[in-house]
Structure formats: structure tokens, C-alpha cells
N, C-alpha and C positions, 0 to 999 in steps of 0.2 A: 526502528526507523532512525536514521541518523541524519547528519547535516545534509541539506540539499540546496542550500542557497550559495552557489559559488560566487555570486556577485557581491555578497555582503560578508566582509571579513569577520565580523563578530559572529554572525550566524554560522558561518562555515566552521568556526572554532568550537561553538558550544551549542548549536541549535538542536533541539529535539522537539518533536511534535507534542504540543500540549504542556510543555514544561513552562515553568513560571518565567515571564519575561522580566529581564533585569530593569531596574530603575535607571533613569538617566545617570550617566557616570560623570558628567561634568556640566558646569553651567552652560546653558545654551543648547544642550543636547535635546533632540526631539523626545517628547513624551510618548509613551506607548499609545497606540491607537485605541480609541474607545470602542467598546463592544456595542455594535448597533442592535436595535430591536430585531428579533427574528433569528439571530445567530445563536447557535448552541455554544455553550462554554462561557466562562467569565474572564478568561485571560486574553491578553493582547493578541488580536487576530492577524497581525501584520504578516506573519510568515505561514500561517496555516488555516486562515479563516475558511476558505473554500474547501480545503481538504477535510477539516473536521466536520463541517456541515454535510459534506458528501458521505463520509463514513457513517455519520449518524443516520442519514436516510437509508443507507444500505442495510445497516443493522436493524432498523425499524421494519424495513420490508421483510427481513427474515422472520421477524416476530409478529407480522401481521398488523403493524402499527402504521397509521397514516399520519404523516406530519401535518402541522397546521399550514394553511394556505400562505400565511405571511412568511413562514419559514422557507417554504419552497420559493416564494417570490423573492426572498432575499438572495437565494442562490442564482436564480435565473437572471436577476438584476446585475449580477457580477460579471456576466458574459460580455466580452468585448465585441466590437462591431464585426471583426473578422472571424468570430466563433471561438477564439481562445479565451482562457481565463488566466488572470493573475492569481497569486496566492491570496491577495486581498485588495479590493479597491475601496478606499475610504470615501472617495467622491466619485460616484458613478456618472456624474454629469460631465466629468472630464474624460477625454479620450485615453485609452490604455497606453501605458508606456511600453513601447515595443521591446525594450531591454529587460522587461520584467514578465514577459509572457511565459507561462509555466506549463510544460507538457504534463507534469504530474497532476497538478490541480485540474487541468482540462480533462485529463483521462478519468480522474475520480468523479468529476462533475458529470461527465457523459454517462458513466455507469449509474450514478445516483439518479439522474433524470430519466434514464431508461426504467429504473426500478420504480420510481414515483409514477411514471406514466403520464401521457398527455403533453409531452414536450418534444414532439418529433422534429420540429424545425430547429430547435436549439441543439438537439443531439446531432442532427445532420451537419449543422454549421461547425460544431466542435470536431466531428470526425473529419470534415473537409480540411479544417485548419491543421489537424494532426498529420494528415496525409501530405499537406503542402510543405511541412517542415521535416519530413523524413530525410535522413542523411544518406550519403552514397553507400554506406555499409549496410543499409537496411534498418538501422536503429534510430534512436532518439537520445538527445541529451536532455538535461533538465530545462535549460534555457536555450532555445535555438540560436545558433550563431556564437555560443559561448562554450567552447570545449567539444570534445568528441562524445559519441554515444556512450551510454553506460547501461549496465545490465538492469538496474532498477527501473529507470525511465522506460527502457524498451519493453520490459515486462508489463508495466502498468498500461502502456499504450496498447499492447496486445489485448489486455483485458477490456479496454474501452472499445476496441474494434469488434471484438467478439460479442460484447453486450449489445452493440448497435446493429448486429446482424451481418457484419462484414466477415470475410474469410481472411484472417491475417496473412496466411500463406500467399494470398493473391495481391497483397499490398506491397508493391515492389518499388524500389528507388528508381528515380528517373534516369540516373546514370548507373549502369551496371546491373540493373534489374535484381537487386538483392532484397530478400524478405526480412522481416523482423526476426524470424527463426535463424536465418543466416547470421544475423548480428549477434544473437545470444550465444551461438556456438563459438564465436570468437573469444568469449569471456570464460569458456570452460577450460579448467585445468586438466592436463593429461593424467592418465591413470598411473604413470610412474612418478608423479610429483610426490616427494616424500612427506610433505606436510599437509597437502590438500587434494589428494587424488579424487577426481570427480567433482570437486567443488567449482564454484564460479567466482570470478573476481568482479569487483565493481567496475573497474577500468584497468587497463594496463598501467604499470608504473610509468609516469611521464618521462622519467630519465632513462630507465632501462628497458621499458616495454615488457617487463616480466609480469606475469600474472600471480597474484597472491590470493589465497583462499579467503573468502569472506562469507560468513554464515548468513548475514543480512542479504547480500546480493544473491547468494545461493537459493535462499527461500523464495525470493522474488523470481529468479530465473526458472526454478523448477515449475512454479505455477504458470508462469508465462509460456514456458516451453510446451506445456500441456494445452495451451490455447485457452486458459481459464483466467478468471479475474479475481478481484479482491475477496469475493465471497464464495470462492470455489468450494464445492462439496466433495464428499468422498468418491474416489475413483475406483476402478476395477482393481481388485487385489493384485499386487505385483508378485508373481511366483518365480521370477527369474533369479532370485537370490541377491546377495549383497555385493556381488562382484562388480568390478568396473571394467568397461570395454570402451574402446575408442568411440567418441561421440561424433558420429557422422549424420545423425538425425536428431531432431528436437526430442523425440521420445527417449533415445538413449541418453541424451544430455540430462533430461529430467530424472531418469533412473539413477544415473551416476550422482547427481546432486542430492537426490533424496537419500541415497545410501550414505553419503557424506554427512548429511544432517543427522540421520539416525545414529551413526557412530559417534558423532560429536555430542549428542544429547544423552546417549545411553548411560554414562557414569552418574549423572546427577538429575537428569530430566529437564535441565534448563541450560540455556546459553549464558555465557559470561559476557559482561560488558567489554567492548573493545574501544570505547571512546577515549581519545587521548587525554591523559591526566586523571581518568576516573579510577577509583579503587576497584579491586576485583570483586564484582558483585553480580547477582543474577540480572540478566537482561530480559525483563519480562515481556516487553513488546515484541522483540525479535523472536522470543520463544513462542509467543502466540502465533506469529506469522509462520514459523516453522511447523507448527502443528497443522495449520491449514495446508501447507505445502506437502507434508508427509501424508496427510489424509487424501489429498488430491492425487498423489502419486501411488496410492494403493498400499501404503505401509501403516495400517491402522494400529498395530500394537504399540509402536513407539509414539505415534500420535496421541493415543489414549493415555499412555504413561505421562507424557508431558502435559496433556490437558489436565490430568489429575493433579499434577504439581501446580499448575496455574490455579486450579480451583482452591487450593490450600494457601496460596501465597500471593495472589494478585490483588486482593481487595484494597489495600492501602495505596498501592501503585495506581490503580484505576481511579480511586477517589482524588488523588493528587493531580492526575493528568487529564481527567475529564472525558468529554464525549468520544474522542477518537480512541482512547484507551478502552472504554467500555465497549465500543464497537468491535475492536480487535478481539476482545474476549468473547463477544457474541459469535463472531465468525469461527473462532476456535471451538467453541462449544457446539455450534451447529455442525461443523465438519466431522466431529467425533461422536455425535449422537447424544451429547450431554444436554442438560436442561438449562438454557440461559436464564431462566427465571428462578433457578436454585443452583447457582454455580458456586459451590463451596459455602452455601448459606447466603449468597448475595443474589438478589434479583437484578441481573444486569440490565434488563429491559427497563424496569422501573427507574433504576439509577440513571440510565441514559436519558430517558424521557424527562427526568427532573432537571437536566442541565440546559434545557431549552424551552421554547414555547410549548404549552400543553398540546399534545397531538389531538387529532380529531377522534371522536368516539366512533368506534367501528361498529357497523351493523352486523348482525349474525351472518347475513348473506355475503357481506364484504369480507368477513373473516374467513368464510368457507372458500371464497374465490382466491384469497391469498394462500390458503392452505393448498388448494389444488395447483396453483401456480408454482408453489414451492416444491410440491411433489414432482411436477413435470420437470423442473430444473434438476432434481436429483436423478430422475430417470435418464436424462440425456447426458448427465455428467458435466454440463456446461453451466457456468454461472458468471456473474459479472465480476471483473477484477479492478499506495503508495503511496515525514512531513515536517514540516519543520516548524518549530517555534524556537525562539532563542531561549535556551534552557539552562537549568542547573543540573548537576549530576543526578539529583533526585528524579529527574524526568527521563533518565536514560532508557533507551530501549523501547520507544514507541514504534518499533517495527521497521521493516524495510521499505515502507512506502515513501520515505523521504529519500530522494536520490540527489546526487550532486555534491558531494560531501566527503571528502577524505576517506576513501574506501581502500586505500592501498596498503594499510597495515594488515599484517597477517594475524589471523585469530589463533 
């Protein structure tokens, strides 16, 4: 995940979900927001509070863990009157700032509240707001009214719609009748592109309108094109080969994007960081997201190879970046059949739980119900489906869930 806060210059330059927030850089600069009770993680929640809470709940649902009531209450209390969410509301007694409404946080929260259960009204309000800010091209930007649609935001909204029981293909723009899948296809690179055949761009270059391959956006778009969400499970094996064909359907776009990811990951098992100014280093978060995308697209071999790399190399990164990072690894483990309670020797679920309020103790019957529900999700192939924190390079790569963020550089 890379920068998604277009409106904040500092965040746009360095933000990464879960990364350490910088101290005030000058006298009079605002101090980082305090971490309120009920919220997972210990770092400044200004740019990712809702997102990291939502990912934590989604990962716990995978593991049959029920979050504490006051943790869920913190998330529901963040919802704005119109159904949207901001990245973080320090004072929920104040009305939401319309310039800070966040399609990514809203989509993540919708998926999380579906997973937690019992919040039908909040989910409906969130979905209604998302539909109300759909753009003419069928997609979504990070902040409505601030820039064009992007692949990452459009993909995570698709996941929210699917989680809430909507059919994304039926959600059409008021002007032009375009669907979210129509929008995603506009970010797909053609098969004759010498550097990124089949990949997706985050957005067209603002000056030239040229599309540049971006693995972060590709992973998001693959999962979104399949109509799946943040916690997508393994899909039907893809037996069509690694060839690229013109993408006229979301399924073909997903195939092409997955083939690009597999080819990119093959030499090392991991993606490299593409953050401006960063040294050449593994991008752990986006690798985890790519594992989920590959598994969902039916390419289990490369997904497993990269999951094995993650199991050996992600412990320090997850410890530094906190709940969202642990959640991403849980999703990758689950999608590839690995054990999240022993992922390279790390109990990801226990580590995640330790970053927030102690979860409820599950009864045996509740645990069985969770397991049954998980099996049902795997059977139908549909699961719930992207953050930003002002960050240091050490936090790089917390996945493609953060949209809005300088995605025009070529990988």
C-alpha cells in the first residue's frame, strides 16, 4: 500500500499504512493524534485509524476471533451522518469534513462490519454513500471530488459492494451507465506494452495520459476484477496459460494482471519497493497483497512461493507496522492454505490480537459457526475485499489498499 492522501502533501510524499508518524517538524506544527481506547495499534491514527481497525477485524474473522465490543463500537462511532467514513475522526461530536471523506476507509469499514455482523444499518448507509459518489467512468477516487478514479479505490469499493450483497456489475454511473468493471478496464495496459503487458496502472499519467504498470494497482485490480474483496480466497485454477489477450472482460483483465504479477514475482518471490526516494528493497505489504490476488486468480504455485518467502521474511516488518500488516499476512496465509498461527514461526493471530483490546473469548459453538461460515466463503469463491499513515521508508509496502498516491511511476 502506498500513499493515498492526495490532499495532504506530506502524506502524499511519504505515507504508508502503519508506518511511524513523524514528529512535528517545526514549532507550532500539530502533534500526532492520540490513540483512543478501543483502537488497534499504537501509532498516530490520523491517516489510517479506520483502515487498520477494519483490517484487524477482517483478519480476526478469518481466525474465528470476535473483537471486543468497545473495539467494534469505536469503528461504528467513526461513521459520518451520510454513511461515509474519514480516515480518522478525532472528535466524533463534530460533523465530518466533506473534503476528507474517504472511499477506501468506507469500503474497508463496510467489509469489516459485514464480517463482525449485526450492523446492517451502518453497512447499508456506507454502501448508499459509496454509490452516491460513483464517477461517470464507473469508478471511484480516494476522495470524491478530488481527482479522477483510480484502480485501487475502485477495486476496494467493488469488494465492499460484494461483501454487502450487491452485484458490482449492476452498480452503474448515473451518467453513461458505466460499471466499476468498466472503470477497471480503462487502467489495463495492452498486451503489446513492452514493460507491463497485462498490468494495471493506478491512474493515467496526468500530463500524457499514458498508462504505466504498477504492481500495487495490479494486485488490487486483479482481485477487484474478480468481484472479490480484501480477504479473497483461492479461486478456480487458471488453466489458460500465461498468455496475454486483449482485455474486453473483467475476467480477462484479471488473468492478464495475474500473469504479470506471477512473472514479476518469479525471480525473487517478492516485489521491490517503488516508493520515490526509497532504496531498492523488498516490498513486503504489496507482496502479501499480490499473493492474495494470485490465489484468487487461480495461480496457486506462484502464490505459494511468495507466501513461503513472506513466512521467512515478514516478521520484523509486521512487528514494526502493526495491526494492518499482521492482517495482510493473515490474508496471504489463508489464501494459500498456510497456518496463520504458525507463519514462519510467528502466530499472526496472537500478534494481531495483542495490538488492541483483548478479544472476546469464543465459545466452542461460536468457533464452529465461524468455521462453517469460512468454509461457505471458500466454496463460493467470494470473500470480503485497501492505507495510509505518514511513514518512514521502514514502513514501505503495506500493500495496495492505500489509494490516491503517486502511482504513475513504472515498476
